[in-house]
C-alpha positions as CSV (number, residue, x, y, z in Angstrom):
1,M,69.4,91.0,103.8
2,P,67.2,87.9,104.4
3,R,68.5,84.6,103.1
4,A,66.6,82.3,100.8
5,F,67.2,78.6,101.3
6,C,65.5,75.6,99.7
7,P,66.0,72.4,101.7
8,K,64.3,69.3,100.3
9,S,64.0,67.8,103.7
10,A,64.1,69.1,107.3
11,V,60.5,70.0,107.8
12,I,61.1,72.3,110.8
13,A,63.5,74.4,108.8
14,L,61.1,74.6,105.9
15,M,58.2,75.8,108.1
16,F,60.5,78.4,109.6
17,Y,61.4,79.8,106.3
18,I,57.8,79.8,105.0
19,V,56.8,81.9,108.1
20,L,59.7,84.2,107.6
21,A,58.9,84.6,103.9
22,G,55.4,85.6,104.7
23,L,56.7,88.3,107.1
24,I,59.2,89.9,104.8
25,G,57.7,89.2,101.4
26,I,60.2,86.8,100.1
27,T,59.0,83.3,99.1
28,I,61.1,80.2,99.2
29,C,63.5,80.4,96.3
30,G,61.5,83.2,94.8
31,M,60.2,86.7,95.5
32,K,57.0,88.5,96.3
33,W,56.5,92.2,96.2
34,N,53.2,93.8,97.3
35,G,51.3,90.8,96.2
36,G,53.0,90.6,92.7
37,S,54.9,87.4,92.6
38,I,58.0,87.1,90.5
39,H,58.7,83.6,91.8
40,V,60.7,81.3,89.4
41,N,61.0,77.7,90.5
42,L,64.7,77.0,90.5
43,D,64.3,73.3,91.5
44,K,62.2,72.7,88.4
45,Y,64.9,74.1,86.1
46,K,67.6,72.1,87.9
47,Q,65.6,68.9,87.3
48,E,65.0,69.8,83.6
49,S,68.7,70.7,83.2
50,Q,69.7,67.3,84.6
51,K,67.3,65.6,82.2
52,E,68.8,67.6,79.4
53,L,72.2,66.3,80.2
54,L,71.2,62.7,80.9
55,N,69.0,62.4,77.8
56,E,72.0,63.6,75.8
57,N,70.0,66.6,74.4
58,C,73.1,68.6,74.6
59,K,74.9,68.8,71.3
60,T,78.2,68.5,73.1
61,T,79.3,68.4,76.7
62,K,82.7,69.9,75.7
63,P,82.9,73.5,76.9
64,T,82.3,76.4,74.6
65,L,83.5,80.0,75.1
66,I,81.0,82.7,73.9
67,F,81.4,86.4,73.5
68,T,78.4,88.7,72.7
69,C,78.9,92.0,70.9
70,L,75.5,93.6,70.3
71,G,74.5,96.7,68.3
72,E,74.9,97.7,64.7
73,K,78.0,99.8,65.4
74,A,79.9,97.1,67.2
75,F,83.3,96.4,65.8
76,T,83.3,99.7,64.0
77,S,82.4,102.5,66.5
78,Y,82.9,100.7,69.8
79,Q,84.2,97.6,71.4
80,M,87.1,97.2,68.9
81,Y,89.2,95.9,71.9
82,I,87.3,92.6,71.7
83,W,89.9,91.4,69.1
84,E,92.6,91.5,71.8
85,A,90.3,89.5,74.1
86,L,89.7,87.0,71.3
87,E,93.3,86.6,70.5
88,Q,94.2,86.0,74.1
89,A,91.5,83.4,74.6
90,R,92.7,81.5,71.5
91,L,96.3,81.7,72.7
92,T,95.4,80.2,76.1
93,N,92.8,77.8,74.8
94,P,94.0,76.7,71.3
95,N,91.4,73.9,71.0
96,I,88.4,75.3,72.6
97,R,85.1,75.9,70.7
98,M,84.6,79.7,70.4
99,T,81.6,81.7,69.2
100,V,80.9,85.4,68.9
101,I,77.2,86.5,68.8
102,L,76.8,89.8,67.0
103,N,74.3,91.8,64.9
104,R,74.3,91.0,61.2
105,A,74.8,94.6,60.3
106,A,78.1,94.6,62.2
107,Y,79.5,91.6,60.2
108,T,81.9,92.7,57.5
109,T,84.3,90.9,55.1
110,L,87.2,92.1,57.3
111,N,85.6,90.7,60.4
112,A,84.9,87.4,58.6
113,D,88.6,87.0,57.7
114,K,89.7,87.6,61.3
115,F,87.1,85.2,62.7
116,R,88.3,82.6,60.3
117,L,91.9,83.1,61.2
118,L,91.1,82.7,64.9
119,R,88.8,79.7,64.2
120,I,85.8,81.4,65.7
121,S,82.2,80.7,64.6
122,V,79.7,83.5,64.3
123,A,76.0,83.6,65.3
124,F,73.7,86.5,64.5
125,S,71.6,87.9,67.3
126,D,68.9,89.0,64.7
127,D,68.2,85.3,64.0
128,L,68.0,84.4,67.7
129,Y,65.4,87.0,68.5
130,N,62.8,85.5,66.1
131,G,60.2,83.6,68.0
132,N,61.9,83.9,71.4
133,T,59.1,84.8,73.8
134,L,61.5,85.8,76.6
135,F,63.3,88.3,74.4
136,Q,60.0,89.7,73.2
137,E,58.9,90.2,76.7
138,F,62.2,91.7,77.7
139,Q,61.8,94.3,74.9
140,Q,58.3,95.1,76.1
141,K,59.2,95.4,79.8
142,F,62.7,96.9,79.7
143,F,63.2,100.3,81.2
144,E,66.4,102.3,81.9
145,K,67.2,103.2,85.5
146,G,70.7,104.6,85.7
147,A,72.3,105.6,82.4
148,M,75.7,104.5,81.2
149,K,76.7,105.5,77.7
150,P,80.4,104.7,77.0
151,N,81.6,106.1,73.7
152,G,78.1,107.4,73.1
153,N,76.5,104.0,73.1
154,E,73.0,105.0,73.9
155,K,71.7,101.4,74.4
156,F,74.6,100.2,76.6
157,V,72.5,99.3,79.6
158,Q,69.9,97.6,77.5
159,Y,72.6,95.6,75.6
160,V,74.4,94.4,78.8
161,I,71.2,92.8,80.0
162,E,70.0,91.8,76.5
163,R,73.2,89.8,76.0
164,L,72.0,87.4,78.8
165,V,68.8,86.8,76.9
166,V,70.8,86.3,73.7
167,L,73.1,83.8,75.4
168,Y,70.1,81.8,76.6
169,A,68.5,81.9,73.2
170,Y,71.7,80.7,71.5
171,M,72.2,77.9,74.1
172,N,68.6,76.8,73.7
173,Q,68.8,76.8,69.9
174,T,72.2,75.0,69.7
175,K,71.7,72.7,72.7
176,L,75.2,73.6,73.9
177,C,76.0,72.8,77.5
178,N,78.9,73.8,79.8
179,V,79.2,77.3,78.4
180,F,81.6,80.0,79.5
181,H,80.7,83.6,78.7
182,M,83.2,86.5,78.9
183,E,82.7,90.2,78.6
184,N,84.6,91.7,75.7
185,D,87.2,93.5,77.8
186,N,88.5,90.4,79.6
187,M,91.8,88.6,79.2
188,L,91.7,84.8,79.7
189,Y,94.5,82.8,81.3
190,I,92.9,79.5,82.4
191,D,92.4,76.2,80.6
192,L,88.6,76.0,80.1
193,N,88.6,72.3,79.6
194,R,90.1,71.8,83.0
195,L,87.9,74.5,84.5
196,A,84.7,72.9,83.1
197,M,85.7,69.6,84.7
198,R,86.0,71.4,88.0
199,M,82.6,73.0,87.6
200,L,81.1,69.6,87.1
201,E,82.9,68.2,90.1
202,C,81.5,71.0,92.2
203,N,78.0,70.5,90.8
204,V,77.8,74.1,89.5
205,S,74.7,75.0,87.5
206,I,75.6,78.7,87.1
207,A,78.5,80.8,88.5
208,I,79.0,84.5,88.6
209,P,81.7,86.7,90.3
210,R,80.9,89.6,92.6
211,A,82.9,92.8,93.1
212,A,80.8,94.0,96.0
213,I,77.8,92.9,98.0
214,D,75.5,94.8,95.8
215,Q,77.4,94.4,92.5
216,A,77.9,91.1,90.6
217,V,79.8,91.5,87.4
218,M,79.3,89.3,84.3
219,S,82.9,89.5,83.4
220,F,83.2,85.7,83.4
221,I,80.4,83.3,84.0
222,F,79.7,79.6,83.6
223,V,76.3,78.2,82.6
224,K,75.7,74.4,82.7
225,S,72.7,74.3,80.4
226,S,70.1,76.4,78.6
227,R,67.5,75.5,81.2
228,I,69.5,77.0,84.0
229,M,70.2,80.1,81.9
230,E,66.5,80.4,81.2
231,H,65.9,80.5,85.0
232,F,68.2,83.4,85.4
233,V,66.9,85.3,82.4
234,E,63.2,84.7,83.4
235,W,64.0,85.9,86.9
236,C,65.6,89.1,85.4
237,V,62.6,89.7,83.2
238,N,60.3,89.3,86.1
239,V,62.1,92.1,87.9
240,F,61.3,94.4,85.0
241,R,57.7,93.3,85.1
242,M,57.5,95.0,88.5
243,G,58.1,98.4,87.0
244,P,60.7,101.0,88.0
245,E,59.5,102.0,91.4
246,K,59.0,98.5,92.8
247,A,62.1,97.1,91.1
248,V,64.4,99.7,92.6
249,K,63.0,98.8,96.1
250,F,63.3,95.1,95.5
251,L,66.9,95.3,94.3
252,N,67.7,97.9,97.0
253,A,69.6,99.8,94.3
254,S,69.2,103.1,92.6
255,W,70.5,101.7,89.3
256,I,69.1,98.6,87.5
257,N,71.5,96.8,85.3
258,D,73.1,93.4,84.9
259,M,75.3,94.0,88.0
260,T,72.5,94.8,90.4
261,L,70.3,92.1,89.0
262,G,73.2,89.5,89.4
263,A,73.9,90.7,92.9
264,R,70.3,90.2,94.0
265,Y,70.2,86.8,92.3
266,L,73.3,85.7,94.3
267,Q,71.8,87.1,97.5
268,L,68.8,84.9,97.1
269,F,70.4,81.7,95.8
270,A,74.0,81.7,96.8
271,T,74.3,83.2,100.3
272,S,76.6,80.4,101.5
273,N,78.5,77.4,100.3
274,E,75.8,75.2,101.9
275,Q,73.0,76.9,99.9
276,S,75.0,76.8,96.7
277,K,75.3,73.0,97.0
278,V,71.5,72.9,97.1
279,T,70.7,75.5,94.4
280,G,73.6,75.0,92.1
281,V,74.1,78.8,92.0
282,F,77.6,79.7,92.9
283,E,79.6,82.9,93.4
284,L,82.9,82.6,91.6
285,P,85.8,83.2,94.1
286,T,87.4,86.6,93.8
287,W,89.0,86.9,97.2
288,I,92.7,86.5,97.8
289,N,92.6,85.5,101.5
290,G,90.2,83.7,103.7
291,R,86.9,82.0,102.8
292,N,88.8,79.3,100.9
293,E,88.6,76.3,103.2
294,S,85.1,75.1,102.2
295,C,85.1,76.7,98.8
296,C,85.0,74.0,96.0
297,L,85.8,76.4,93.2
298,C,88.7,78.1,95.0
299,K,91.1,75.3,93.7
300,M,91.5,73.6,90.4
301,T,93.3,70.8,92.3
302,Q,94.4,70.4,95.9
303,S,97.6,72.3,95.2
304,D,96.3,74.7,92.5
305,P,94.3,77.7,93.9
306,V,92.6,80.0,91.5
307,I,90.6,83.3,91.6
308,F,88.5,85.2,89.1
309,D,88.4,88.9,88.6
310,A,85.0,90.6,88.7
311,C,86.6,94.0,88.0
312,V,88.7,94.8,91.1
313,L,92.1,93.5,89.9
314,G,91.7,95.0,86.4
315,Q,90.8,98.4,87.9
316,Y,93.6,98.4,90.5
317,F,96.4,97.2,88.2
318,G,95.1,98.8,85.0
319,G,93.0,101.8,85.8
320,T,89.5,102.7,84.6
321,F,88.0,103.7,81.3
322,S,88.0,107.4,82.4
323,N,91.4,107.3,84.0
324,P,93.5,104.4,82.5
325,N,96.8,105.6,84.1
326,K,95.7,105.6,87.7
327,K,95.1,102.8,90.1
328,H,91.4,102.5,91.2
329,W,90.0,100.8,94.2
330,E,86.7,101.3,96.2
331,M,86.1,100.7,99.9
332,N,83.1,98.4,99.2
333,R,85.1,95.9,97.2
334,L,85.3,92.3,98.4
335,V,89.0,92.0,97.7
336,D,91.8,94.5,98.5
337,P,94.8,94.2,96.2
338,R,96.5,97.4,97.4
339,G,100.2,97.1,97.8
340,L,100.4,93.8,95.9
341,L,101.9,93.1,92.4
342,L,101.1,90.7,89.6
343,D,103.6,87.9,89.3
344,W,103.8,86.7,85.6
345,R,104.9,83.1,85.4
346,P,105.6,80.9,82.4
347,S,102.7,78.8,81.2
348,E,103.0,75.1,81.7
349,Y,102.1,74.5,78.0
350,G,103.8,77.3,76.1
351,A,106.1,80.3,76.0
352,H,103.5,82.8,77.1
353,K,102.9,83.8,80.7
354,H,100.0,83.8,83.2
355,P,99.4,86.3,86.1
356,Y,99.4,85.2,89.7
357,I,98.8,87.2,92.9
358,I,100.3,86.0,96.2
359,G,100.8,82.6,94.6
360,I,97.2,82.3,93.4
361,K,96.5,81.8,89.7
362,I,94.3,84.4,88.1
363,A,91.7,83.0,85.7
364,N,90.9,86.3,84.0
365,I,91.5,90.0,84.3
366,H,88.6,92.4,83.6
367,V,90.4,95.4,81.9
368,H,88.0,98.3,82.6
369,S,90.5,100.7,81.0
370,K,90.2,98.8,77.7
371,K,94.0,98.8,77.5
372,L,94.0,95.0,77.1
373,T,97.5,94.8,75.6
374,R,98.9,95.6,79.0
375,F,97.7,92.2,80.2
376,S,98.5,90.1,77.1
377,S,100.3,86.9,77.9
378,I,102.8,87.8,75.2
379,R,103.0,91.5,74.7
380,G,102.2,92.8,78.2
381,S,103.5,90.1,80.4
382,Q,106.0,92.3,82.3
383,F,103.3,94.7,83.4
384,N,102.4,94.4,87.0
385,S,101.2,97.7,88.2
386,L,100.7,101.4,87.3
């Protein structure tokens, strides 16, 4: 896979990449396919993002944790497990700002009481769609290539991509910066205030974990500002502009979803630590050995290593949705936890426990089986393997 690199100096290197781009159809920090450009200028968005922060256009620089739960049947027919994720997040981050974005039709009196108890604010996706040109174009250009319909959710693939557009729209409307977004089947164990400081120290604009070379998972992501999120979303919409046949070839994948889109985005903008320092696009560390020496995000401090779970740890220790009582691991995974156990250690701030693996703190566990209670810091903290 060709690498895309955007040096601001070094004329010789720049000329080399321009020639290479012309040969293989990939422009510097953008893409071309059969004459149809889907180039999105990352440097422009980085500069605008920095202005957004410096001009204090951000409502707050304190971190915010956001969940999205789209569809009129959310909270009733599917994704009920989100409550366990919300409770865990509030347990480990008692003072963090938390928001759930959902459809107005899914909001009930019972939900309202629970949100109030957990001190979670609510935003309605219906309101965010109005006047948002990126969302309107996404709706026009979206097509399904590779169906996934868990619990009969016919629009699952659309929703997992649409939530990225909704996240951008919400950040743009509220002027929030330093946002963490978690999928609804994730359990959180890390202090997000400390993690946000680390993201800023490492100059991270956006960070996404990867399960395999061709599979990035939006289980846990960080977004510095709405302008950076706009870059990612516009890039995704541009892929759909290509149409099914060209998009499949461009992504080199038979399925088109948030995972294959995210993987290609990382391949273009985060192929190495050096490139990430230039682009601000980072791959969140998921590996448990090697690759850590020059990895800024691999440690919270010099003596506090940390990793994130794209999906591998959750599937190995907790099974899958179709088989929740059997360990699952695939050969293409970037991390191999086979033969290891989770080590639950007391939290430094409370009576609950956090999971470690070979001495490395785990920031989150993506519970594909949806059996989130197994990984609760209170109720499931003795669980270490199937």
